[in-house]
N, C-alpha and C positions, 0 to 999 in steps of 0.2 A: 520690639518696643510697643506698649499700648499708650496711644496719645490720646487726650480728648482738646479738641478745640472749642472754646465757648465763643460762638460768634461767627456767623458767616460772612464777615467781611471780606474785602481784600488779602488782610494780613493773613486771617487764618485760614482760607480757602488756599491761596497761594502755598503756605507752609504745609497743607497736607499734601498739596501736590509734589512738592519738592522732596518730603520726606517718602512719600511713596515711590519716588523715581530712585531715591537712594536705597530702597529696600522694600520690595515688594510685600516682604512678609510682614512690616509694621501693622499694627490694628490701629485705625486712625477713624475717629468719628468727630463730625463737625456739628454742633448743635447749633441751631439758630431759632431765636425766639418767634420771629416773624415767618408767615406761611412763604412757601416757594413763590418766587417771582415778583416778591412785593419789596419794594426798596423807596427810599427816600432821596431827594436830590436830584438832579437834571443831569449835566455832563461834567466830567473831570478831566483835567488837564494834565499833561507830562511833557518831558522834553526828549531829546534824542537819546541822551544817555542811558534813560531808564529802557528804551526799546533794545539797545545793544545788551544790555544786562539781561533782559528777558530772552532774547535768542541765545546767550550763553547758559542760561539756568534749564530752559525748557522750551525749544523752539517751537511746537504744536502752540503753546500757549503764546509765545510771540507772534506767531503767524496769524493767529486769529486776532489778536489785539489790533495789529497791525493794519490788517484788511478792513477792520470795522472802525477804524480812526479816520478823522478829517484831520488836515494839515494847513499850517498858515506861515507865514513868515512877517515879521516885524511887528510893529504896533502902530495904532491910531489915537490922537487923543482931540476931541472935541472941548473947546473951552473959548468963550468970549466971542462966540459966532465964528470961530475959526477951525480949520481942520489941518492937522499937522500929523504926517506920516515919518516914522522912521524905521530903516532896516533893522533886523535883530535875527535872533536865532530862530529856526525852525521849532514851531510848537504842533502839539497833537491834542486833540480832543475826543473823548469816546463817551458815550452815554453810560452813566451808572449802572443802569439796569443792563445793559449789554455787556459791561466788563463783568459783572457778577453772574452773568449767564455763563459767559464764556469760562470763567473759572470753575463754576459748579459743574458743566459739561465735564469739562478735562479731570476735575477730581474723581467724580463718578467712574468715568472710563477708566482711571487707574485702579478703582478698588476701594476708595474712600466711602465710606457710610455718612450719608448726610441726613439729618433729623431736623425737620424744618416744624415750626410751631412748636418748639419744645426749648422753654425757658431753664438755664439752670443758673439758679441764683446764690446769693452769698449767705442764704439764712442756714443752709443745710452743710453737710459734710462736703468736701469736695469729691466730684466723681472719683471711681475707682480707677486710676491710671497711673503708670510711671512718670507721664508729664502731663499735666494739665496747662493749658495756653489760656490766657485770659485775654481774647479778643475782641471784647464785647464792648468797645467804643470808649468815649470820654467819661459816660457814667458808669463804668464797669462796676458792677456790684462785688464781683469777686475782688477786685483790688480795693473796694471800699471797705470790705470786711477787715482787712488788715492795713488800712490807711496809714497808721502809726508806724507800722514796720516799713512800709514802702516810702515814708516821708513825702505822702502826695501833696503837691501845693498846686491850686486852682486859683488863678487870678484873671478876674473880669476886665475886659478892655473899657475903654470910656464909650466908645462910638456904638450906635445901633445899626444892625445890618439885616437884610433880609434877602434870602435866596430863592432865585425866581429863573423861570424859564423864558423863552421868546420864540416867536416863528420867524425871528430875523435871523439869517445865516450870515454872521459877521465874515469878513474876508480877513481880517487881521485880529489879534488880541487889542480890544477896544478900549477905551477909558473916554468917559463923558463926566464933564463937570458943569453943573448949574448952579448959578448963583441966585438965590431967592431973597425976598425981602428980609427973609429969618436966617439967612446963614447959607453954606455951600451944601449940596447935595450931589453926589456923582455914583457912578456904576462903572464896575468891570463887566466886560461880556467876550465871550470866545465862543466859537463854533463848537459842537459836538456831533453834528450830522449834517446833511445835506440841506435840511430846512429847521434846524434847531439850533440855539445857542443857550448857553448858561448866562445870565445876568444877575449880577450881585450889586445890590444898592445899598449905600452906605451915607449915614450923615451925624451929627453931633447930637445928643439927647437934646439940647436947646432947640435945635432945627425941626428934630421929629416931633417934639411936642407942639411947636408952633405952626407947624404945618398940619397939624390935629391926625398925623399918620398913626399916631397912638391910641386914638379913638375911632377911627373909620373902620367900617365894615372891610372885608377883603376886596369885594368887588371895587367899592368906592377908592380904595387904597391903590389898586392896581391901575384904575382908570386916571388918578392923579399922577402916579409915575409916569404914566404912559405920556401924560401931557408934559411933563418936566423932560422928558427925554425924547420928544418927539422928532429932532433932526437926526439922532443916530438911530433910533427905531424905524425910520422911514416908512410910518403907516402901519407897521407891524404891532402886534399885542404882545403883552407879558402874559405868563401862566404861571399861577401858584396853586398852592393847596392851602385852604383856611384851615386855623385852629378850632378847636372844639367850641369857643365862644365867637366864631364866625370872623374874625379879625386876622389880619395878616401876620404870619410867623417872625415878627422881628425879634431879633436876640441882641445880646452883646458877647462878643467871642471871648471863649475861656483859655487861656494858655494854661496848660497842664504839664506838671513835670513831676518825677519821681526820682526820690535819692537813689533807691535802689530797684532794680526790676526784676527781682525774683525772691520768693520764700519758700524753702523746701524744694518741692516739685512743682510749685505754681509759679508761671513767667508772664510777663506782660509782654503785648505787642501791639504795634500801632497806636492808635488815639487812646487806648487804655494806659499806654506808656507815656505818650508825648503827645502834644499837638502844636502846630506853628501856624501862624497868623495866615489866613486863605490867600492874602495879597501877594503872597510869593509863590503860590500855586505848587506846593510841595506835599500836601498831605497825603496823595495816594500813592506817589513815589516812595515816601518815607516808610510807609506800611510795606509796601513789597519789598523794599530793602531790607527791613527788619526780618523778614521771612526768609530771605535769603541769607542773611547773617546767623539767625539761629540754626537753621537747616546745615550750615557750614561748620557751627561751632559742634554740633551733635554729632556731625559724622567725623569730624577731626579729633573729638576728646570724649573717650567713652565714659568717663566718669561724669555723672550727670551735674554736679556741683560745679566741677571745673567748666563743663561746657557753658553752663549758663553765666558763670562768671567771665568768661572769654567774650560771651554774646553781649552782656551789660556794658563791659570794658569798649569794645569796638564800637556799639552804636552810640554811648552816650559821648563818645571823643568824636564821631563823626558828624552827630547832631550839632556840635557845639557853634561852627560857624553858621550853619542854617537857623538856629533859633537866635543866634545874634542879628542875621539879616531881617528874620521875621519881625523883632522887637522893633527895630529901627525902621522896618517897613510900615508898619502900624502905626508908630509915632509921627510919622511923615504925613500920614492922613489925619491922626487926631490933631495936627499942627495946619492944615491946610491953608488957611487964610495967610499963612507966613510965606507962602510961595504962589499964591493965585494971582497976585499983582504982577508977576512978572511977565514979559511978552510970551506968547505962546512957545513959541520954540524954546525958550529959556527953560519955560516951567516943565516942559516936556522932557528936556534933556536933565534937570534936577529930579523928576519922577523917576527916571532910570538910574539916578544916583541915591534913591533913596535908603539903600542898605548901607549906606557910608556912616561910620559912626563919628565922623568929622563934621559932616554936613549941618546935624542941628547945632553947632556951636559956633559956626561961621555965618557972617551975614549972606543971605541968598546970592545978590549980586557978584560978592565977592568970590563966593565959592563957585559960582559958574566961569568967574573970568579965569580962576587957579585950574579949574577943570579943564577948559578949553587949552590953555597953556600946557597943561600936562599931557595932553593930546599929542602935543608937537615936541615936547622936550622930555626924554626917557629920564634922566635924572630926577625931574620935578616929579613924575608920576610916580618913580619908587619913594620919593620923599614923603609924598600924599598917602601911599599906601602904609608907610612906616608910621607916619605922625596919625592918623585916624585913632587907631585902637589905644595909643598911649593918652591921648587927650580925653578918649572916652573913658578909661580906667580911672585916670587923675580925677576927673570930676565926678565920677560914681564914688570914689573913696572919700571924697571930701563932702557928698551929700549928708545932710543930718538923717540920723537913723531915729 
């Protein structure tokens, strides 16, 4: 099979690795618009379940990723001058640049051709191949060329956020909430190296504008954020990359979905197919799992149309609970004042419950008491899990269109 992967991100690179492992005779080329070694972002996070899958699909890749990752357990929240720590699952962080380097080297080792600084856009004919994989991200030109067919839906979130790095290596996944005269601003931070962490800062548009973060220069913005998060940063600095206009790269998160994931021999993968809000930390995991599912379908089903149909069905089904969790997580932060007046341990408990479809519809104090009782009573815990989705569906159906 001749395969062209457009986009040298985790999804396209890992798919090329898996297809070459299945059949070294596959002719596979990965086209990446950026020069070799250039990438954006700081570190990415993942959980133990992904590492287990990586070992099952390609042990050399898994070993390299595991060896260059840092680990943490639990979470820490800073709010109202207090620090609350809770136990939790083990998490992992790895530099995005390092992850792409591992996948690139492994792909080249297996005989994949990689063409950097080579853009394949949606203006001309598709590359000559049996299968063309659009792994060119949320702004995919190959997908946008046929957006009506794919049923692409792109919805902007309400809050503003900026993706930064810091020289502070946090011990846990850390949340910090700062109240200003103009509203709340908060950050999520996790380590990806022994001297580096990712730090995502978020706030409402009103707060963003009132603090002048929309007008400040990049350096002034970072200095202001360092002051606002002085306690968790503990004297460390924030690191960023300014936009061409000299300001910090603030964005609104875009949730992207597609009604179908393929057209003839063109198939979507990774962020070109779907995005989930960064607050659930699943983007890289989902991209790699897309690659696993597509490789499995191509191996198991010789007819391309049937293989792509199977891939689409499997992944859209698997994504449903995660997309729901991401939607409720984003809404929790968009409605932060609803929870910020709770005692810190209670707020942190509801932070951990932000994926619940029931939480937005129950007063926070009452929900907290129900949740605490559910930990002690299994029948109540089962009832809570049963009730949440039904309440959410009922209210969604009653919402004016």
